[in-house]
Structures are given as C-alpha cells and as structure tokens.
C-alpha positions in Angstrom: -6.8 -15.0 1.0 -4.8 -11.8 0.4 -4.7 -8.9 2.8 -4.3 -5.4 1.2 -2.9 -2.6 3.3 -1.8 0.8 2.1 0.1 3.9 3.2 1.9 2.3 6.1 4.2 5.4 6.6 6.7 3.4 8.7 4.2 2.2 11.3 5.3 -1.4 10.7 3.6 -2.7 13.9 0.3 -2.1 12.3 0.9 -5.0 9.8 0.8 -7.8 12.3 -2.1 -6.1 14.2 -4.2 -6.1 11.0 -3.2 -9.6 10.1 -4.4 -10.8 13.5 -7.7 -8.9 13.1 -8.2 -10.2 9.5 -7.6 -13.8 10.5 -9.9 -13.6 13.5 -12.6 -11.9 11.2 -12.3 -14.4 8.4 -11.6 -17.5 10.5 -8.6 -18.5 8.4 -5.0 -17.8 7.6 -3.9 -14.9 5.5 -1.7 -16.2 2.6 0.0 -12.9 1.8 0.0 -9.2 2.6 0.2 -6.8 -0.4 0.9 -3.0 0.1 0.2 -0.5 -2.7 2.8 2.0 -1.7 4.1 4.4 1.0 5.7 1.7 3.0 7.9 4.3 4.7 11.2 2.8 3.4 13.6 4.7 5.6 16.7 3.2 7.3 16.1 4.4 10.9 12.5 3.1 11.0 13.4 -0.2 9.2 16.5 -0.8 11.4 14.6 -0.1 14.7 11.8 -2.5 13.8 13.5 -5.4 12.0 17.0 -5.3 13.4 17.1 -3.8 16.9 13.7 -5.2 17.9 14.0 -8.3 15.8 10.4 -8.1 14.6 9.1 -9.9 11.5 5.8 -9.7 9.6 3.8 -12.9 10.4 2.9 -13.5 6.7 4.7 -13.1 3.4 4.7 -9.3 2.6 4.9 -7.7 -0.8 5.0 -4.0 -1.6 5.4 -1.4 -4.3 6.8 2.1 -3.8 4.7 5.1 -3.2 5.8 8.7 -3.1 6.9 8.7 0.6 10.0 6.6 0.6 13.7 7.5 1.1 14.5 7.5 -2.6 18.1 8.5 -2.1 18.7 5.1 -0.5 15.8 3.2 -2.1 17.8 0.5 -3.9 20.1 -0.1 -0.9 17.2 -0.4 1.5 15.3 -2.8 -0.8 18.3 -5.1 -0.9 19.1 -4.7 2.8 15.6 -5.7 3.9 14.9 -8.3 1.2 15.0 -11.0 3.9 11.8 -9.6 5.6 9.7 -8.3 2.7 9.6 -8.4 -1.1 9.6 -5.3 -3.4 7.7 -5.6 -6.7 9.5 -3.4 -9.2 7.6 -1.1 -11.6 6.2 -2.8 -14.7 6.8 -6.3 -13.4 4.3 -9.2 -13.2 4.1 -11.6 -10.3 2.1 -14.5 -9.0 1.1 -14.1 -5.4 -1.1 -16.6 -3.6 -2.2 -17.9 -7.0 -3.2 -14.5 -8.3 -1.5 -12.7 -11.2 -0.4 -9.1 -10.4 0.9 -6.2 -12.3 3.0 -3.9 -10.1 3.3 -0.2 -10.8 4.7 1.9 -8.0 5.0 5.7 -8.1 2.6 8.6 -8.4 1.6 11.4 -10.8 3.2 14.8 -10.1 1.7 17.0 -7.3 4.7 19.1 -6.2 8.4 18.6 -5.7 8.0 17.9 -1.9 5.4 15.2 -2.1 6.5 13.7 -5.4 10.3 13.6 -5.6 11.8 12.7 -9.0 12.2 9.0 -8.5 8.6 8.6 -7.3 7.2 10.0 -10.6 5.3 7.7 -12.9 6.7 8.1 -16.4 5.9 7.0 -19.9 8.6 4.3 -19.8 6.9 2.7 -16.8 3.7 2.3 -18.8 5.5 0.9 -21.8 7.2 -1.6 -19.5 3.8 -2.8 -18.3 2.4 -3.1 -21.8 5.1 -5.6 -22.7 3.3 -8.2 -20.8 0.6 -10.2 -22.6 -3.0 -9.5 -21.5 -3.4 -12.9 -19.9 -0.4 -12.3 -17.6 -2.4 -10.0 -15.3 -5.6 -10.4 -13.3 -5.0 -7.7 -10.7 -3.3 -4.3 -11.1 -1.6 -2.8 -8.1 -0.7 0.9 -8.2 0.0 3.5 -5.6 -1.8 6.3 -7.5 -5.3 5.8 -8.8 -6.1 5.4 -12.5 -7.7 8.4 -14.2 -11.4 8.6 -15.2 -12.9 6.4 -12.5 -14.6 9.2 -10.5 -12.0 9.5 -7.7 -12.1 13.0 -6.3 -9.1 15.0 -5.1 -8.3 16.1 -1.6 -9.4 19.7 -0.8 -5.7 20.3 0.2 -4.8 19.8 -3.5 -7.8 21.5 -5.1 -5.5 23.6 -7.3 -4.4 20.4 -9.1 -6.2 18.5 -11.9 -8.4 15.5 -11.0 -6.5 12.6 -9.6 -5.2 9.8 -11.8 -2.1 9.0 -13.8 -1.5 9.2 -17.5 -1.3 5.8 -19.1 -3.9 4.1 -17.0 -6.5 3.9 -19.8 -3.9 2.0 -21.9 -3.4 -0.5 -19.1 -7.1 -1.0 -18.7 -7.6 -1.5 -22.4 -4.6 -3.9 -22.7 -5.2 -6.1 -19.6 -8.9 -5.8 -18.8 -8.1 -6.7 -15.2 -10.7 -8.1 -12.8 -9.4 -6.0 -9.9 -7.4 -2.8 -9.4 -6.1 -1.8 -5.9 -4.5 1.6 -5.1 -3.8 3.8 -2.1 -2.2 7.3 -2.0 -5.5 9.2 -1.4 -5.9 8.0 2.2 -9.6 7.1 1.9 -11.9 4.2 0.9 -13.1 4.2 -2.7 -15.0 1.6 -4.7 -16.4 1.5 -8.2 -16.8 -0.8 -11.2 -16.3 0.1 -14.9 -16.3 -2.2 -17.9 -15.7 -5.3 -15.9 -13.0 -4.0 -13.6 -13.6 -3.4 -9.9 -11.5 -0.6 -8.4 -10.6 -0.4 -4.7 -9.0 2.6 -3.0 -7.6 2.1 0.5 -7.1 4.4 3.5 -4.0 4.4 5.7 -3.1 1.0 7.0 -4.1 1.8 10.6 -7.7 2.7 9.5 -8.5 -0.6 7.8 -7.7 -3.2 5.1 -9.2 -5.2 2.2 -9.5 -9.0 2.1 -9.5 -10.7 -1.3 -11.0 -14.2 -1.3 -10.4 -16.9 -3.9 -13.9 -16.3 -5.4 -12.9 -12.7 -6.1 -15.0 -11.4 -3.2 -13.5 -8.4 -1.6 -14.3 -7.4 2.0 -13.4 -3.8 3.0 -12.8 -3.8 6.8 -12.6 -0.7 8.8 -10.4 -1.4 11.8 -8.6 1.5 13.6 -5.3 1.0 15.4 -4.2 3.7 17.7 -0.6 4.9 17.6 1.7 3.8 20.4 2.0 6.4 23.2 4.7 9.0 23.0 7.3 9.3 25.8 5.5 12.4 27.1 2.2 10.5 27.2 3.9 7.7 29.1 5.3 10.2 31.6 1.9 11.8 32.1 0.3 8.4 32.6 2.9 7.5 35.2 2.3 10.8 37.0 -1.4 10.3 37.1 -1.0 6.9 38.5 1.5 8.1 41.2 -0.9 10.9 42.0 -3.7 8.5 42.6 -1.6 6.6 45.1 -1.1 9.8 47.3 
C-alpha cells in the first residue's frame, strides 16, 4: 500500500500524522510514501526537523521536486538529507513497493517568481523519459498535471493558458500508464481517459491518496491544523492564567 501526499511546503510533521491516519483507516502498514513535488526543500526547515529535533519519517519516503524548493542549494540538500528521504530525479524509472514509476519533477511556466528556471519542465526532460521502454512504467508521477485532461486553472492564474505541460501527450502515448498522480494545483481531481486514471492531490495537510495492490485508489480527506504560533501560545497561556484569577 502506497501513500501519496503532495505540496508539503516544509510542514514535515504532517507526513507522520497522515501515515498514522492512513494505517488506522486501512488497518495495515503503509509500504512507502510518495510525494509529487513541493516538498519544501530548504535548509532551515530540513535542519530543524531532521537534525535539531532528530525526527524521521516512519515509512520510506520518496519525492520529486516541484516549483517551490530552494533550487540554489537543491543538489546539496538532496545529498545532505539522502539518509532520511529519497529524491527521484527527472526522467528516471523506479520500482517502489512493487510498482513501476516514472518520475518527472518540475512545472510548466507561470511566472519567474513561482517557477524559477531550475523548476521549469523542458523538452530534454520529456526526451529523457521517452528513452525508457513502455513496459518500464505503470505509474507516472509528476508535479504539474498533464494537458488535455480537463483540469481547470486557479482563478488567480486566469490570465494563463489552461494547466498542463508540453510533452505529456507523448508520455501517455508511449507508456499508456495505469495511473498518473500529480499535485501543484492544490485541489482534488479525478478523471479517466483511454485506460489511464488521473489523480490530482491537494496540500498534504488536507488529505492523501492510498494505492492498494489491486490498483484501487482511496482519496481520503483528512485535515491537520498547523501548530500554534508563539503568539497563539502566549494568548492561550494568558487566557488560562486569567481564568485562575
């Protein structure tokens, strides 16, 4: 059983919380956690969680890059934290929990702030994917959605073309995958076209998807509140002290 989370944005504590919920829900152990981008790969957040606090994800964790990572230090951070999680480079194929994945991180261009240069999906990334034989892939994992599947854009980006990245039709034609998971758009999405089922995921703290051995996919809405800020802790303490008076 594979747990899919997306757009973690550095809230690493959410992973174990959703693992616990998924295992309670399914009544069995999660074999692996797979994240289709926007991990929040930045040194201060990584160091605080994994080094200073000594935390670890409870199950094997695999991720591709999204468009919200520290790309100036990306390679360094991937290597530095390879002991706690595994990066799946663009255009590579991997077997995870018995399933054959194609990994393709990155996103199509929106603007220079939300899609820095190293996050852009490029033609060479598609070519790298197509070097794999069709039977090497059952599941495609991307951050951005494929084009032409009916995914609508956010009202915030209404000035942009419909979502989806160039080259996705070639991937579909070449691999005919059973499943395709993506994030990036921060909302649930499901459809099926020509034998491929597509699943879009919201932010990790809103829910997750569970892939079972029989290809059944459960989309579970489970919200996890953010930890209180320092000001909220102070206000809570003041309220408690006030009640004692």
